[in-house]
N, C-alpha and C positions, 0 to 999 in steps of 0.2 A: 635563361631567357633563350627565345627562338631566335635564330640569327636572321637578320632582315631579308635576305634573299628567299630562304624557304618559306618565311611567312607571306612574302609578297606572291610566290608560285601559289602557295595554298590559297591565298584569297583572290587570285585571278581565276583559278580553277573551280571556286566555290559555285555550285549549282543549286539554287533555293527555290523551293517550291512552297512558299509560306503563305497562309492565308489566316484568317481569324481563327484561333485554335478552339476547337469545339471539345467538349468533355469526351467524346468518343474518337478523338484523333490525337497524334503526338507528333513531334517532330524528332526525326531520327537522323543521324550522321555516320558516316563511314570515311575513313581516312586511308588512302593508298599511300604507303609510305617508302621513300627511297632509302632503304635501311644502309647505315653505314655499319659495314661488316669489319670484323676483325681481321689482321692477317692470318692466313691458314698456319696452323701449327698442331703437330701432335702432343707438345709440352703445354700443361697448364700454365697461362699466366697468372700473375699475383692476382688476389682479390681486389687489391686498390686499381690494378690495370683493367681488370674485367668491368668493375664500376664505373671506371671513367669512360670506357667506351658506352656502356648502356645509358649513361647520364647524356652523352652526346645524342643518342637517338631519343631519348626523353625529353629533351630541349626542344626538338622538332614535334613531338608528339603533343607535348604541352602547348606549343604554339596553336596547333590544330584544335585541340581542345577548348583552349580560350576563345578562338574564333568560332567554334561550333556554339558554345554556350552563349556567346555575344549575339549569335543569329537566333537564339531562342531554342536550340536543340535540347532535348530532354535525355538523349542517350547518344553516346559515340562508340563505334566500335573501331578498333584498330587492328593491324595485321598479326599473323602468325610470324613468329621470327621477328616482329618487328622492333625489339629491344635489344637483341645481340646477334641477330642475322643466322648463318647456317654453316656448313661443312666442318663440323665438329666431331671429334672421336668422343668416346664415352669419358675419357680423362679430361680432354681440353675443355669439355663444356662444364666441367664441375664447378669451377669459381663463379660461374654466372647464375648457379642454381640457390634458391632459397628454400627454406622450410615454410610451406604454405598450410596453415592450419585449415579444420574444417569451419566452413562458415557458422556452424552452431555455436561456436566460441562467442560470436557476437562481439567482434573486433574492429575496432577503429585503428588502424596503423598510425594515421596521421596524428593521434592524439596520445597513443599509448604503443610507441614504436619498437620497444625492446620486450614486450609481453612474452613473445615466442623465439627470442634470440634475434641476432642481427637480421634486419630484413629493410635494407635501404630502398630498395625497388618497390616493395610493396607501400612503404611508408609514403614515396613520393606519389606513386599512382593514387593513393588515398587521399594524399592532399590536392591533387590535381582535381579530383572528383568534388572534396569538400570545399574547396576555394571557388569552384565554379559552379557548384549546385547542379551536378549533372551525373547521370551514371556513366562509369568509365568501363570499357573492356579492353583487356589486353591479354597478350599471350607472353607467359614466362616459363621458368622451368622449376619444377618442384622436387625436391630430395627428401627421401624418407629413409631412416637408418632401418637396418634389419639384422637379425642374427641368425646362427646356425639351427636355432630351433624351428625356422621357416625353412620349409624345404624348397620353396622358391628363391630364396634370398640369393642375388648374384655375389660372386666371389669377393668383390670389394666392399661388401656389407652395406650396400644402400640401392634403394630403388630411384630411378630418375624417369619423371615423367614430362611429357610436352603438355603444358598445362594452361587453360583459359582461366582468368580471374575476373570478377565483376565487383566493382565497389559504386554503391549508391551515393546519392547527393549528399549524404553526412559523411562519406568516406568509410562507411561500414562494408567490409567484405561479406557479400551476400551470395556469392556463387564461385564454385571451383570446379573445374571440370578436367579430367585426365583423358588425354587423347586415347582412343581404343584402337583405331586402325592406322597404324603408322606406315607411313609410304616407306619404300624400299631402302631409300638411303638414311633412314632416320635410326641408325644403329646405335646412336648415342643415348637414346631413350628405352624405358622397359614398356612393355604392355601392362596396363593395369590388370589386376587379377579378375575383374568382372567388368562388364560394360556398365558405364554409368548413364542415368537419364537425370540430367540436372536441369530443374526448372526453378523460377522464383517469380514471384507476384509482384507487379507495379501498379500505380494508379491508372496506367494505360495498358492493361492487358497482362496475360500470362507468357512468360518468355523461356525458351529452350536455349541451349547452347551446345556446339560441338565444333570441330576444327576440320578444316580442308578435306582431306581424303575420306572422312567419316561420312561425307554427304552421299557418297555412293552405296552405303550399306544400310541394312536393316536396323542394327544396332550401332548407334543410337538414333539415326536420323529418322526412320520410320515409326519407331518407338514414340518418339518426342511427339510428333505430329498426330498419328493415329491413336495412341492409347493415352497420352499426357494430354493431349488436344491443346498444345500450345496456340498462342496466336502469332507469335513472331520467333524467328530463329536468329540467334546471334552467330555470325560465322567469320571468325578470323581464319585467313587462309594465305597461302604461298603458293598460288596456282600458277603452273607452268602451262601456257596455252597450248593445245593440240587441236588443230583443224582436222578433218572438218566439222566435228560435233562436241568437241570437248574444250572449246575456248570459254574462259572464265564468264564474260557477259551473257553469252549464249546459252551455256548449261545451267548458270545459276538462275538466270531468268526463267528458263523452262522448267527447272525444279521447283521454284515457288509457284509457278502457275500449276503444274501438275500435283503439287501436294496441298495447294489451297492455302498458304500462309505467306506472311511477310518474310522476306530473308534479307538481312542487313549484311552484306557481303564487303569484307575489308581486305584488300590484297596488298601484298608487298609489290614493290616496284622496282624491277630490275630487267631492262630489256636484253641483256646479255644471256639471261636465263629464260627469256620469253614471259616474264612474270609481270602482268598488267591487266586491268580489268575490275573495278569495283563498282557496286551499284545497290541500290535500295529497290528490292524487287517486290511486288505483289501478286496476289492470284490473277489480277487483271493484265498484268505486264509490268515493265520497269518505270518506276516513277521518276529515278534519274540514274544514269549509268555513265561511265566513263572508260574509255580503251585508249592507251596511248604507247605505241610501240616506237616512238620516234625520238622522245626526250628521256632525260633522267629525273622528271620532276614529280614531286608527290601531287596529290589530288584530294581535296576535301569536297564531299557531296552533302546536301541537305534535302530532306523531302518532307512533307506532311503525309502520314499514313493512317489508315484506319487502326485504331486500336483493337478492334475485334472483328477481324475481315468476314468471318463466318456469318456475322450479323448485318454486313453490309447488304443493301438493295441491289448492290452490281455484283456480288458474289456468283461466280460462275457455277451453273448447274453442274451435277453429278454426270460424268461421261462414261458410257459402256465402251470401252477402247476397241473391242473386237466385233460389235454388232453389225455395222456396215460391211465389213469385210467378209464375214461369215455369212452373210444374208446374200450375196451374190450366187445366183443359181449356176451360171455357167461362166467360167473366167474365160476372157478373150483368148484367141488363137494363139498357139505357142510363140512365145518371143525366143529370138537369139539370144542366148545368155553366156557369159563369160565369167571366170573367176579373177578376183584382184584382190590386193592387200590393203586393209587400212590398220596401221600400228599391230601388224602381225595377224591380225584376224582375216580369214579368208571369206570374203563376201561373194555373193552370186549377183552379177550386174547384167543389166539390158540397156543396150544404147537406145536413147531417143533419137531415132533417125529422121523423124518428122516434126513439123512444125505445131502439129497437135497430135494427141494420141490417147489411147486406153491401153495400160499395161498391167500385167500381173506377173510377179515372180516370186519364187518360194525358195526357202531354206528351211531344212528341219521342219519343225512344226508352224513356222511362220510364213505366211504369204502377205506380201505388199501390193497394194493396188493404187495405181496413180491415174489420174484423167488430168489432163494439161493442155494448155493453148499458149504458145509463145507469140509475144508481140511482134517481134522480129529476130529470127535465128542468126546469130553471128556466124559466118562459114568457118571461122577459125575456132570455135568454141564447140565442146562436146560435152552433153549432159547425159547422166546414166540414172537409173533406178536401181537402188541396192537392197539387197536384204541379208541379214546376219542373225543366226540363232545358235549360240553357243557361249563356252567360257571364254573369259578374257582375264589377264594378269598373270603376274609371275608369282610374287611370294603368297599374295591373297587372290585367289581365283573366284570370279565372280560372274553371274550369267546374265549376258544382254540379249536382248531382241531389238532389232534396229531395222526400221523401213526408212530408206534416205533417198531424196533426189538431190543430185550434186553434181557440181561442175567439175570436169576433170582438168588437170593442169594443162594438157595440150591435146591435140588431135590424136595422138597416139593413146590407145585404149589402155595400155600398160601404166599409164600416169593417174588412171582413175583411182581416187581414195588418197593421192598425195595433197599435201596442204595448199590450198589456193586462197588469195585474199581479195583479188580483184576479178570482175567479169563485166561484160558488156550486154549480155542477153536479159531481156525483162520478159515477164510472163503476164498475159492478160489473166489467165486463171490458172489455179493448181488445187487438186482434191487428193490428199495422200491418206491412207488408212491401212490397216494390217490386223491379221488375225492374232492378236496378243493373247497369250496365255497369263496375263498380270492386268492388275488395275493400276499399277505404277508405270505410268508412261507420261514422258515429258517432251511438248511439244517446241520445235526449235524452228526459226525461220532467221537466216542470216544473210544479209546483204553485202555488196561490194564494199571494200574498205573495212570489213569486218564491223558492221553497223546493226543494230536490231531493227525490227520491224514493228513497233508498238502500234496497237490498233488496226494494223493491215491484214490480220489473220484472225479466226476463229476456230474454236474447237466444238464442233456439232456433237450433241448428245449421242448420237450414233457412233462416234470415234472418228470422224472424219476431220483431218487438219486442212483447212479450207481458206484459200484467199478471199478477202471481202470485194475488193475493185481492182485486181491485179496487183503488180508490183510497182512502186514508185521508184525503185533503183533495181540495179540488175542484180541478179541472184546467184547467190554461193551455193547454199544448201536449204533444204526443206526436210526435217527429220522428226522422226517418232521414235524416241530411244526409251525403250521398256527396259525393266529390271525384274528378273524371276528372282527374289532372293531366296526361295525355298530350294533352288537348285545350285545355289553357292556351295564351295567346298567349305569345310570346316575351318574357322579362324585360326591362325597359326598358333594361338595358346593354347 
């Protein structure tokens, strides 16, 4: 059973957008979970102690699942690391892993728990789905034995995978996904031998699934959307927020808009690790989202979404992301530029010195063009136009093209690019565009207090990110975030 306090918190946070359910819509839920983590240790705990810890987290998740089902949800996504936490070694995570079979086995763990060996976590998740007649999405660990005949077999004789599972309303395992793009600290897990494109059909559309860091890469993210043509992506994540343009709600909403699909994003919640921000995102913008860096509470969100957004009359038209910027016959006069760093990437910046202006700056193959008008410029606030065209990352290197209008941390230009959460300056209008060498561009607008701006901007078909009627709140950043997947360095595998 869910302890009374977490249930109360989930209930208070529940945001519901529920109307009469039509055949072309469904009700989705995501739960941001304040994970109960084990004490750090290099030595494995007993299987009994591991299961006891996981059951504490599943008690909380079960309460959220019941609440979502009672409010009519058809599917709920829970976070990455939401059942056992993080900060493991390869050895210490082993007691938390189970052997997860291929979904072709047609298995309902709730009614046949011992068919593939001990699987108490899968059994309980299956029963949560079955008892509440809801699709349940969770992140757990998979273990697979191997031997010396396999040249890739680790020295301890097993593969360990960061794994998402999906159980249907009967409790049947219908999807299993092994995370392909591991974050640098995930040394407890192995890369799968091949990237997986996991999809499954439901009465309310075709679903795909991947995990956290995967969202930034061609495989599996672009493959699922562009090749497999999924309608909705399920996204368990443990996302550490990074301003100015990789905060969870900001980037995940932008990704859904740029890719033209629904994204059900369920984050872990741990403010000491800057983990917060979940949401139900659509091609038109966020249907519901939550960002809380001040408390340690979980959060349940629900919203009614289009089952097949590409068929919706409000589906955004295709955008030529470079059309406008490349059509400018003569760029404005040279602007004073300087270099600054954002997460070790060296940007080219130009200060917006006037209340209104028309600016262009370039770096590499990318030129960024901005037209703007401030409502009233605060004397102690500095804004810049920035451009970056190059590789980013450490273990996995990937290519960004970024045009960004952003507020600096102070009037010292050396602070431009440092994280900022609040602002005072509003804009009457802005129009941002760039000479992008990719069709995969994600539009972001972030307001003071780390708030999104649904309905207040639009993407024109010629590639301009434009305000509709000015900004209702002070502005932190406006960004066009492009990904040139073909310029990425090879995957570490």
